[in-house]
VEXGUTOR-914781 format. One line per 8 residues: number of its first residue (from 1); their letters; for each residue x, y, z negated of N, C-alpha, C, O, CB. Coordinates in steps of 0.05 Angstrom, whole numbers, plus 5000, padded with zeros to 4 digits. Atoms other than C-alpha are relative to their C-alpha. Glycine has a CB too. Layout:
BEGIN
NUM> A> X:Y:Z:X:Y:Z:X:Y:Z:X:Y:Z:X:Y:Z ~ ...
end
This chain:
BEGIN
1> MKNKKLKD> 5016:5027:4995:5362:4872:4716:4988:5000:5029:4973:5018:5037:4974:4996:4976 ~ 5002:5006:4969:5354:4850:4788:4967:4978:4998:4960:4960:4983:5038:4978:5015 ~ 5026:5018:4996:5283:4822:4810:5005:4971:5021:5017:4970:5043:4973:5023:5015 ~ 4998:5025:4982:5279:4751:4837:4987:5003:5024:4967:5017:5026:4989:4976:4988 ~ 5009:5001:4970:5269:4739:4913:4967:4981:4995:4963:4963:4978:5028:4980:5023 ~ 5025:5011:5004:5195:4718:4920:5004:4969:5023:5016:4969:5045:4972:5026:5009 ~ 4999:5019:4981:5190:4649:4953:4979:5000:5017:4983:4993:5040:5003:4977:4990 ~ 5027:5003:4985:5118:4654:4979:4996:5031:5008:5006:5050:4994:4971:4985:4980
9> KLTIGVFS> 5000:4976:4990:5098:4712:5021:4976:5013:4984:4955:5001:4979:4998:5001:5032 ~ 5022:4988:5015:5060:4761:4982:4985:5025:5012:4997:5044:5022:5012:5007:4973 ~ 5018:4982:4989:5000:4804:5003:4987:5020:4976:4985:5010:4954:4978:4983:5016 ~ 5010:4990:5018:4969:4859:4965:4977:5020:5018:4980:5024:5042:5023:5012:4982 ~ 5020:4988:4985:4904:4900:4984:5002:5029:4981:5008:5027:4957:4968:4981:5002 ~ 4995:4971:5004:4906:4979:4972:4969:5014:5000:4955:5013:5020:5022:5013:5025 ~ 5027:4982:4997:4842:5022:4954:5007:5023:4975:5022:5021:4955:4965:4980:4993 ~ 4998:4980:5011:4835:5086:4929:4973:5014:4987:4957:5030:4997:5012:5013:5017
17> SSSPISAT> 5026:4992:5012:4781:5094:4874:4994:5025:4992:4970:5029:4990:4997:4987:4979 ~ 5005:4976:5009:4787:5165:4852:5011:5021:5016:4997:5041:5021:5009:5002:4976 ~ 4983:4977:4983:4838:5205:4894:5001:4988:5030:5013:4966:5029:5036:5005:4988 ~ 4996:5014:4974:4836:5184:4969:5022:5011:5017:5019:5026:5036:4976:5001:5016 ~ 4970:4989:4994:4915:5196:4981:4996:4995:5030:5002:5012:5046:5029:4983:4983 ~ 4999:5001:4970:4900:5161:5050:4984:5017:5019:4984:5013:5044:4994:4976:5006 ~ 5011:4987:4989:4858:5210:5070:5012:5035:4997:5015:5051:5015:4974:4992:4993 ~ 4989:4972:5005:4886:5277:5041:5028:5002:5004:5038:5022:5015:4994:5009:4973
25> VPVRYRRG> 4969:5000:4992:4957:5261:5046:5012:4973:5012:5026:4957:5000:5017:5006:4973 ~ 4995:5026:4988:4967:5208:5095:5029:4994:5004:5037:4970:5003:4985:4999:5025 ~ 4973:5007:4997:5041:5215:5106:5007:4982:4974:5015:4959:4976:5020:5027:5002 ~ 4988:5010:5027:5054:5200:5028:4989:4972:5002:5005:4953:5000:4989:5017:4971 ~ 5009:5026:5002:5006:5140:5033:5018:4979:5021:5025:4956:5015:4968:5000:5006 ~ 4985:5017:4982:5044:5115:5097:5030:4994:4990:5039:4972:4994:5002:5014:5027 ~ 4978:4999:5016:5107:5125:5060:5007:4975:4985:5025:4959:4989:4996:5021:4983 ~ 4998:5020:5015:5091:5083:5006:4995:4972:5008:5008:4952:5000:4986:5006:4983
33> KEYLQSKG> 4999:5028:4984:5062:5026:5051:5026:4988:5011:5033:4965:5007:4983:5001:5023 ~ 4982:5006:4988:5121:5026:5090:5026:4991:4981:5045:4976:4986:5003:5020:5018 ~ 4976:5013:5015:5165:5017:5030:4994:4972:4988:5013:4956:4986:5009:5018:4976 ~ 5013:5026:5007:5128:4958:5005:5003:4978:5026:5012:4955:5026:4967:5007:4993 ~ 4990:5022:4979:5133:4929:5071:5028:4993:5008:5036:4975:5022:4989:5004:5024 ~ 4970:5002:4994:5205:4938:5075:5012:4981:4976:5034:4971:4980:5015:5033:5000 ~ 4996:5022:5015:5207:4894:5014:4988:4976:5002:4989:4961:4983:4996:5006:4981 ~ 5015:5027:4989:5170:4837:5048:4974:4997:4995:4965:4975:5000:5011:4974:4990
41> IDVVDGIL> 5028:4997:5013:5100:4855:5019:4980:5006:5025:4981:5027:5037:4999:5027:4978 ~ 5025:4991:4984:5037:4849:5066:4986:5018:4985:4982:5014:4962:4980:4978:5008 ~ 5023:4979:5009:4992:4910:5055:4978:4998:5018:4980:5000:5042:5008:5029:5000 ~ 5030:5001:4988:4918:4903:5071:4989:5029:4989:4992:5037:4965:4979:4970:4989 ~ 5013:4973:5004:4883:4971:5077:4969:4993:4987:4957:4975:5000:4999:5020:5031 ~ 5023:5000:5012:4819:4972:5035:4978:5011:5021:4985:5019:5043:5003:5016:4974 ~ 5017:4991:4987:4752:4992:5060:4998:5031:4998:4986:5046:5014:4979:4987:4994 ~ 5000:4964:5006:4761:5067:5032:5024:5011:5014:5030:5034:5011:5003:5010:4963
49> YKKQD> 4976:4985:4991:4825:5076:5071:4986:5021:5023:4968:5018:5038:5024:4977:5014 ~ 5002:4972:4986:4824:5145:5105:4971:5009:4996:4964:5024:5015:5008:4999:5032 ~ 5023:4990:5009:4755:5160:5075:5000:5022:4980:5021:5021:4966:4987:4981:4991 ~ 4999:4987:5019:4738:5215:5030:4971:5012:4995:4957:5019:5014:5022:5016:5003 ~ 5029:4989:5006:4672:5242:4993:4999:5027:4991:4977:5037:4987:4985:4984:4980
end
């Protein structure tokens, strides 16, 4: 089954509620973000980007 092409530009926001992957493993986060962008999706980093407690 193939996905249909999106007619409008899609934007998603990303946040880490329990595991700050963008801070602990930034390469993995960047790879996932680049994958989504390669599919034509705009990615907006949330306010917790690169933060950890």
